[in-house]
mmCIF file as gemmi writes it, N, C-alpha and C atoms, coordinates in Angstrom:
data_model
loop_
_atom_site.group_PDB
_atom_site.id
_atom_site.type_symbol
_atom_site.label_atom_id
_atom_site.label_alt_id
_atom_site.label_comp_id
_atom_site.label_asym_id
_atom_site.label_entity_id
_atom_site.label_seq_id
_atom_site.pdbx_PDB_ins_code
_atom_site.Cartn_x
_atom_site.Cartn_y
_atom_site.Cartn_z
_atom_site.occupancy
_atom_site.B_iso_or_equiv
_atom_site.pdbx_formal_charge
_atom_site.auth_seq_id
_atom_site.auth_asym_id
_atom_site.pdbx_PDB_model_num
ATOM 1 N N . MET Axp A 1 ? 178.284 13.256 62.839 1 0 ? 1 A 1
ATOM 2 C CA . MET Axp A 1 ? 178.888 12.311 63.727 1 0 ? 1 A 1
ATOM 3 C C . MET Axp A 1 ? 180.187 11.784 63.147 1 0 ? 1 A 1
ATOM 4 N N . ILE Axp A 2 ? 180.2 11.453 61.872 1 0 ? 2 A 1
ATOM 5 C CA . ILE Axp A 2 ? 181.408 10.916 61.25 1 0 ? 2 A 1
ATOM 6 C C . ILE Axp A 2 ? 182.535 11.939 61.306 1 0 ? 2 A 1
ATOM 7 N N . LEU Axp A 3 ? 182.249 13.15 60.889 1 0 ? 3 A 1
ATOM 8 C CA . LEU Axp A 3 ? 183.297 14.17 60.886 1 0 ? 3 A 1
ATOM 9 C C . LEU Axp A 3 ? 183.786 14.47 62.292 1 0 ? 3 A 1
ATOM 10 N N . ASP Axp A 4 ? 182.883 14.525 63.245 1 0 ? 4 A 1
ATOM 11 C CA . ASP Axp A 4 ? 183.285 14.769 64.635 1 0 ? 4 A 1
ATOM 12 C C . ASP Axp A 4 ? 184.221 13.674 65.127 1 0 ? 4 A 1
ATOM 13 N N . ARG Axp A 5 ? 183.873 12.445 64.823 1 0 ? 5 A 1
ATOM 14 C CA . ARG Axp A 5 ? 184.701 11.307 65.26 1 0 ? 5 A 1
ATOM 15 C C . ARG Axp A 5 ? 186.076 11.358 64.606 1 0 ? 5 A 1
ATOM 16 N N . LEU Axp A 6 ? 186.122 11.652 63.312 1 0 ? 6 A 1
ATOM 17 C CA . LEU Axp A 6 ? 187.402 11.701 62.614 1 0 ? 6 A 1
ATOM 18 C C . LEU Axp A 6 ? 188.253 12.874 63.085 1 0 ? 6 A 1
ATOM 19 N N . ARG Axp A 7 ? 187.628 13.988 63.383 1 0 ? 7 A 1
ATOM 20 C CA . ARG Axp A 7 ? 188.381 15.132 63.915 1 0 ? 7 A 1
ATOM 21 C C . ARG Axp A 7 ? 188.984 14.8 65.277 1 0 ? 7 A 1
ATOM 22 N N . ALA Axp A 8 ? 188.238 14.075 66.081 1 0 ? 8 A 1
ATOM 23 C CA . ALA Axp A 8 ? 188.687 13.744 67.434 1 0 ? 8 A 1
ATOM 24 C C . ALA Axp A 8 ? 189.78 12.682 67.444 1 0 ? 8 A 1
ATOM 25 N N . THR Axp A 9 ? 189.668 11.706 66.552 1 0 ? 9 A 1
ATOM 26 C CA . THR Axp A 9 ? 190.594 10.573 66.598 1 0 ? 9 A 1
ATOM 27 C C . THR Axp A 9 ? 191.604 10.562 65.46 1 0 ? 9 A 1
ATOM 28 N N . ARG Axp A 10 ? 191.365 11.372 64.449 1 0 ? 10 A 1
ATOM 29 C CA . ARG Axp A 10 ? 192.212 11.448 63.252 1 0 ? 10 A 1
ATOM 30 C C . ARG Axp A 10 ? 192.094 10.236 62.34 1 0 ? 10 A 1
ATOM 31 N N . SER Axp A 11 ? 191.539 9.135 62.843 1 0 ? 11 A 1
ATOM 32 C CA . SER Axp A 11 ? 191.309 7.974 61.985 1 0 ? 11 A 1
ATOM 33 C C . SER Axp A 11 ? 190.299 7.052 62.656 1 0 ? 11 A 1
ATOM 34 N N . ALA Axp A 12 ? 189.635 6.268 61.84 1 0 ? 12 A 1
ATOM 35 C CA . ALA Axp A 12 ? 188.677 5.28 62.342 1 0 ? 12 A 1
ATOM 36 C C . ALA Axp A 12 ? 188.349 4.336 61.202 1 0 ? 12 A 1
ATOM 37 N N . THR Axp A 13 ? 188.083 3.105 61.536 1 0 ? 13 A 1
ATOM 38 C CA . THR Axp A 13 ? 187.675 2.157 60.507 1 0 ? 13 A 1
ATOM 39 C C . THR Axp A 13 ? 186.181 2.307 60.248 1 0 ? 13 A 1
ATOM 40 N N . VAL Axp A 14 ? 185.756 1.793 59.123 1 0 ? 14 A 1
ATOM 41 C CA . VAL Axp A 14 ? 184.327 1.801 58.802 1 0 ? 14 A 1
ATOM 42 C C . VAL Axp A 14 ? 183.568 1.051 59.89 1 0 ? 14 A 1
ATOM 43 N N . ALA Axp A 15 ? 184.107 -0.058 60.333 1 0 ? 15 A 1
ATOM 44 C CA . ALA Axp A 15 ? 183.44 -0.849 61.372 1 0 ? 15 A 1
ATOM 45 C C . ALA Axp A 15 ? 183.308 -0.059 62.672 1 0 ? 15 A 1
ATOM 46 N N . GLU Axp A 16 ? 184.34 0.681 63.048 1 0 ? 16 A 1
ATOM 47 C CA . GLU Axp A 16 ? 184.276 1.496 64.266 1 0 ? 16 A 1
ATOM 48 C C . GLU Axp A 16 ? 183.215 2.58 64.146 1 0 ? 16 A 1
ATOM 49 N N . LEU Axp A 17 ? 183.168 3.233 63.004 1 0 ? 17 A 1
ATOM 50 C CA . LEU Axp A 17 ? 182.167 4.277 62.789 1 0 ? 17 A 1
ATOM 51 C C . LEU Axp A 17 ? 180.759 3.699 62.797 1 0 ? 17 A 1
ATOM 52 N N . ALA Axp A 18 ? 180.598 2.546 62.161 1 0 ? 18 A 1
ATOM 53 C CA . ALA Axp A 18 ? 179.282 1.905 62.112 1 0 ? 18 A 1
ATOM 54 C C . ALA Axp A 18 ? 178.82 1.514 63.51 1 0 ? 18 A 1
ATOM 55 N N . GLU Axp A 19 ? 179.72 0.963 64.298 1 0 ? 19 A 1
ATOM 56 C CA . GLU Axp A 19 ? 179.357 0.571 65.659 1 0 ? 19 A 1
ATOM 57 C C . GLU Axp A 19 ? 178.98 1.794 66.493 1 0 ? 19 A 1
ATOM 58 N N . ALA Axp A 20 ? 179.759 2.859 66.374 1 0 ? 20 A 1
ATOM 59 C CA . ALA Axp A 20 ? 179.485 4.081 67.141 1 0 ? 20 A 1
ATOM 60 C C . ALA Axp A 20 ? 178.146 4.697 66.743 1 0 ? 20 A 1
ATOM 61 N N . ALA Axp A 21 ? 177.797 4.583 65.464 1 0 ? 21 A 1
ATOM 62 C CA . ALA Axp A 21 ? 176.553 5.174 64.968 1 0 ? 21 A 1
ATOM 63 C C . ALA Axp A 21 ? 175.366 4.221 65.082 1 0 ? 21 A 1
ATOM 64 N N . GLY Axp A 22 ? 175.641 2.963 65.375 1 0 ? 22 A 1
ATOM 65 C CA . GLY Axp A 22 ? 174.563 1.981 65.444 1 0 ? 22 A 1
ATOM 66 C C . GLY Axp A 22 ? 173.954 1.693 64.091 1 0 ? 22 A 1
ATOM 67 N N . THR Axp A 23 ? 174.8 1.656 63.063 1 0 ? 23 A 1
ATOM 68 C CA . THR Axp A 23 ? 174.318 1.439 61.704 1 0 ? 23 A 1
ATOM 69 C C . THR Axp A 23 ? 175.223 0.437 60.997 1 0 ? 23 A 1
ATOM 70 N N . SER Axp A 24 ? 174.966 0.189 59.739 1 0 ? 24 A 1
ATOM 71 C CA . SER Axp A 24 ? 175.739 -0.806 58.997 1 0 ? 24 A 1
ATOM 72 C C . SER Axp A 24 ? 176.98 -0.196 58.357 1 0 ? 24 A 1
ATOM 73 N N . ASP Axp A 25 ? 177.924 -1.071 58.018 1 0 ? 25 A 1
ATOM 74 C CA . ASP Axp A 25 ? 179.121 -0.631 57.304 1 0 ? 25 A 1
ATOM 75 C C . ASP Axp A 25 ? 178.742 0.032 55.981 1 0 ? 25 A 1
ATOM 76 N N . ALA Axp A 26 ? 177.748 -0.535 55.305 1 0 ? 26 A 1
ATOM 77 C CA . ALA Axp A 26 ? 177.328 0.008 54.008 1 0 ? 26 A 1
ATOM 78 C C . ALA Axp A 26 ? 176.821 1.438 54.147 1 0 ? 26 A 1
ATOM 79 N N . THR Axp A 27 ? 176.091 1.713 55.206 1 0 ? 27 A 1
ATOM 80 C CA . THR Axp A 27 ? 175.592 3.073 55.43 1 0 ? 27 A 1
ATOM 81 C C . THR Axp A 27 ? 176.751 4.035 55.638 1 0 ? 27 A 1
ATOM 82 N N . ILE Axp A 28 ? 177.732 3.628 56.421 1 0 ? 28 A 1
ATOM 83 C CA . ILE Axp A 28 ? 178.902 4.482 56.66 1 0 ? 28 A 1
ATOM 84 C C . ILE Axp A 28 ? 179.642 4.724 55.351 1 0 ? 28 A 1
ATOM 85 N N . ARG Axp A 29 ? 179.809 3.682 54.544 1 0 ? 29 A 1
ATOM 86 C CA . ARG Axp A 29 ? 180.5 3.853 53.255 1 0 ? 29 A 1
ATOM 87 C C . ARG Axp A 29 ? 179.758 4.84 52.358 1 0 ? 29 A 1
ATOM 88 N N . ARG Axp A 30 ? 178.441 4.741 52.314 1 0 ? 30 A 1
ATOM 89 C CA . ARG Axp A 30 ? 177.645 5.693 51.521 1 0 ? 30 A 1
ATOM 90 C C . ARG Axp A 30 ? 177.807 7.106 52.057 1 0 ? 30 A 1
ATOM 91 N N . ASP Axp A 31 ? 177.762 7.241 53.373 1 0 ? 31 A 1
ATOM 92 C CA . ASP Axp A 31 ? 177.918 8.567 53.979 1 0 ? 31 A 1
ATOM 93 C C . ASP Axp A 31 ? 179.301 9.138 53.699 1 0 ? 31 A 1
ATOM 94 N N . LEU Axp A 32 ? 180.332 8.31 53.777 1 0 ? 32 A 1
ATOM 95 C CA . LEU Axp A 32 ? 181.691 8.772 53.488 1 0 ? 32 A 1
ATOM 96 C C . LEU Axp A 32 ? 181.826 9.188 52.026 1 0 ? 32 A 1
ATOM 97 N N . ALA Axp A 33 ? 181.217 8.433 51.129 1 0 ? 33 A 1
ATOM 98 C CA . ALA Axp A 33 ? 181.256 8.791 49.71 1 0 ? 33 A 1
ATOM 99 C C . ALA Axp A 33 ? 180.564 10.125 49.478 1 0 ? 33 A 1
ATOM 100 N N . ARG Axp A 34 ? 179.44 10.334 50.139 1 0 ? 34 A 1
ATOM 101 C CA . ARG Axp A 34 ? 178.702 11.593 50.015 1 0 ? 34 A 1
ATOM 102 C C . ARG Axp A 34 ? 179.53 12.759 50.567 1 0 ? 34 A 1
ATOM 103 N N . LEU Axp A 35 ? 180.176 12.554 51.698 1 0 ? 35 A 1
ATOM 104 C CA . LEU Axp A 35 ? 181.034 13.595 52.27 1 0 ? 35 A 1
ATOM 105 C C . LEU Axp A 35 ? 182.192 13.921 51.33 1 0 ? 35 A 1
ATOM 106 N N . ASP Axp A 36 ? 182.759 12.892 50.709 1 0 ? 36 A 1
ATOM 107 C CA . ASP Axp A 36 ? 183.852 13.1 49.76 1 0 ? 36 A 1
ATOM 108 C C . ASP Axp A 36 ? 183.375 13.915 48.563 1 0 ? 36 A 1
ATOM 109 N N . GLU Axp A 37 ? 182.192 13.592 48.048 1 0 ? 37 A 1
ATOM 110 C CA . GLU Axp A 37 ? 181.625 14.343 46.921 1 0 ? 37 A 1
ATOM 111 C C . GLU Axp A 37 ? 181.416 15.808 47.273 1 0 ? 37 A 1
ATOM 112 N N . GLN Axp A 38 ? 181.088 16.068 48.534 1 0 ? 38 A 1
ATOM 113 C CA . GLN Axp A 38 ? 180.841 17.428 48.997 1 0 ? 38 A 1
ATOM 114 C C . GLN Axp A 38 ? 182.133 18.155 49.365 1 0 ? 38 A 1
ATOM 115 N N . GLY Axp A 39 ? 183.249 17.438 49.302 1 0 ? 39 A 1
ATOM 116 C CA . GLY Axp A 39 ? 184.537 18.052 49.61 1 0 ? 39 A 1
ATOM 117 C C . GLY Axp A 39 ? 184.816 18.194 51.093 1 0 ? 39 A 1
ATOM 118 N N . ALA Axp A 40 ? 184.11 17.437 51.893 1 0 ? 40 A 1
ATOM 119 C CA . ALA Axp A 40 ? 184.295 17.525 53.352 1 0 ? 40 A 1
ATOM 120 C C . ALA Axp A 40 ? 185.563 16.831 53.785 1 0 ? 40 A 1
C-alpha cells in the first residue's frame, strides 16, 4: 500500500499514509524503515 501510494502521488506525509492505511504514524515509520532496509 505504501509503495503504491508513493508511486501514484510521488510524495506523501507519514500522517497521510497512516490515515489512508487506518494505522498509526509509528507503524508507517516502521514500515518505511523496513522498506528502506530492503532497498525499496
